[in-house]
C-alpha positions, 0 to 999 in steps of 0.5 A, spaced: 154 617 915 150 616 922 146 609 922 142 612 928 138 616 922 137 610 918 132 604 917 135 598 919 135 590 917 131 589 925 127 594 925 119 593 924 117 593 917 110 596 919 113 602 922 117 604 916 110 604 912 107 608 918 112 613 918 112 615 910 106 611 906 111 612 900 114 607 902 108 602 900 110 604 893 117 602 894 115 595 897 111 593 891 116 595 886 120 590 890 115 584 889 114 586 897 106 584 899 102 587 905 100 583 911 106 582 914 104 583 921 110 584 925 116 581 922 122 586 920 125 588 914 130 582 915 124 577 916 120 580 910 126 580 905 128 574 906 121 571 905 120 575 898 128 573 897 129 581 896 136 584 897 135 587 904 142 592 903 139 595 897 132 595 899 135 599 905 138 604 901 131 605 897 127 606 902 132 610 906 133 615 901 126 615 899 125 617 906 130 622 907 134 618 911 142 616 911 143 611 906 149 607 902 149 605 895 156 602 897 153 595 899 147 595 893 146 589 889 145 592 882 141 586 879 136 587 885 136 594 884 136 593 877 129 589 878 127 594 882 128 600 877 124 595 871 118 595 876 118 602 877 118 602 870 113 598 868 108 601 874 109 608 870 108 606 863 103 600 864 099 603 870 100 610 873 101 614 866 095 610 863 091 612 870 092 619 869 090 619 862 083 616 863 082 621 869 084 626 864 080 625 858 074 624 863 076 631 867 076 635 860 071 637 855 074 633 848 068 635 844 069 638 838 072 645 837 075 645 845 081 646 842 084 647 849 082 640 852 084 637 845 091 640 846 091 638 854 091 630 851 096 631 846 101 634 850 100 629 855 101 623 850 107 626 847 109 627 854 108 619 855 112 617 849 118 621 851 117 617 857 116 611 855 123 613 850 127 614 856 125 608 861 125 603 854 132 606 853 134 605 860 132 598 859 135 596 853 141 599 853 144 602 860 141 595 864 144 591 859 150 594 860 151 593 866 148 586 866 155 585 862 159 589 868 156 584 872 159 578 869 166 581 869 165 585 862 167 592 861 166 596 855 171 599 851 167 605 849 162 607 854 161 608 861 155 609 866 158 617 866 155 618 859 149 616 861 149 620 868 151 626 864 145 626 859 140 623 864 134 628 865 129 629 870 122 627 866 118 629 873 120 636 871 117 636 864 110 633 867 111 639 871 111 643 865 105 640 863 101 641 869 103 648 869 100 648 862 093 645 865 093 650 870 094 656 866 090 654 860 083 651 862 078 655 864 073 651 866 071 653 874 069 648 879 072 642 876 073 637 880 075 631 876 080 635 873 082 638 880 083 631 882 087 628 876 091 635 877 093 632 884 094 625 882 099 628 876 103 632 881 103 626 886 106 622 879 111 628 878 114 627 885 114 620 884 118 620 877 123 626 880 125 621 886 126 615 881 130 619 877 134 621 884 135 613 886 138 612 879 143 618 880 144 618 887 144 609 888 144 606 881 150 610 878 154 611 884 154 603 885 155 601 877 161 607 877 164 602 883 163 596 880 167 599 874 172 601 878 173 594 881 174 591 874 179 596 872 183 595 878 182 588 876 185 588 870 178 586 866 179 586 858 174 591 855 170 589 849 168 594 844 161 593 842 160 596 834 154 600 836 158 604 842 161 609 837 155 611 833 149 611 839 151 617 843 153 622 837 146 620 834 143 622 840 147 628 840 145 629 833 138 627 833 136 632 839 141 638 836 137 645 834 140 649 830 138 657 832 135 658 825 131 652 827 129 654 834 127 660 832 122 656 827 119 651 833 118 657 837 114 660 831 110 654 829 108 654 837 105 661 837 100 658 831 103 661 826 104 659 819 109 657 813 108 663 810 107 668 817 114 664 819 117 666 812 115 673 813 118 674 820 124 671 820 125 674 812 126 666 809 122 663 803 115 659 805 120 653 802 126 654 806 121 654 812 118 648 810 125 644 809 127 647 816 120 644 819 122 637 816 129 638 818 126 639 825 122 633 825 127 628 822 132 631 828 126 630 833 122 625 831 117 629 833 111 630 827 105 635 831 105 641 833 103 639 840 109 636 840 113 640 838 109 645 843 112 640 849 118 640 846 119 648 846 116 649 853 120 643 856 127 647 853 125 654 854 124 656 848 118 659 848 113 662 855 107 658 857 104 665 855 106 665 848 103 659 847 097 658 841 091 653 843 086 657 838 
């Protein structure tokens, strides 16, 4: 890589922010406060006890410049990722919800508005589950690696293979709002949509940092431990957890058909007639679907169906 295309430790921190305003969010997630005057990146990082190489790897990636993962401090990067999770879950996503509530008419009888809010709430629940899994399982695994311990039945590749870009689902929700909410000249809703678009881009960038910096850095540590002959240890949940997750999210073709019918507003009787099943069989399938997905509302199934391409947005029944 050509280091001339990268921010360096000797660069003025204010120049980084002036060139790319997105880096203000990055600084906040490293607990770097503003008011640093003309100090260099190195000086600011030392003042705030931030690993400068990790900081530079993240800002260079976000800014679209050359970056290096080989010298990233995993404890520092994990702190950054946890701070990012806190920002999304405790500030950004709740802020968007407040703006949506203010922008759409949730009075009785406005099914589209209520469905928009339910879509959003289900989405936030999915993001929370995604991030809590990373906090509780993935980061804990890496912290064990940092202490020189390898798990026998788990590697970061398993996480990487199932790491979905959660920003894409927010894009789906944005498209639902644009296509389905008919009110004109709704400046509050337009402002909320702009914030949703910004959050979508931020979440996508966050996931890519995990894919391009975090995962490769963890793989490097795993490789180094293997070469040193580190003793692997088994966790009693190692074998169960991945399989349970796969089983939880796997629907049969018939169950997918039923999900599609539900999102189109069909009753159990109508679904039974459409698919040549008994009403009792449809009811059983719906109960199994809820147990597999842990989704118990029509709005939640609709989000799942959209995100997994089981229905087109135009087919959604909201009335």
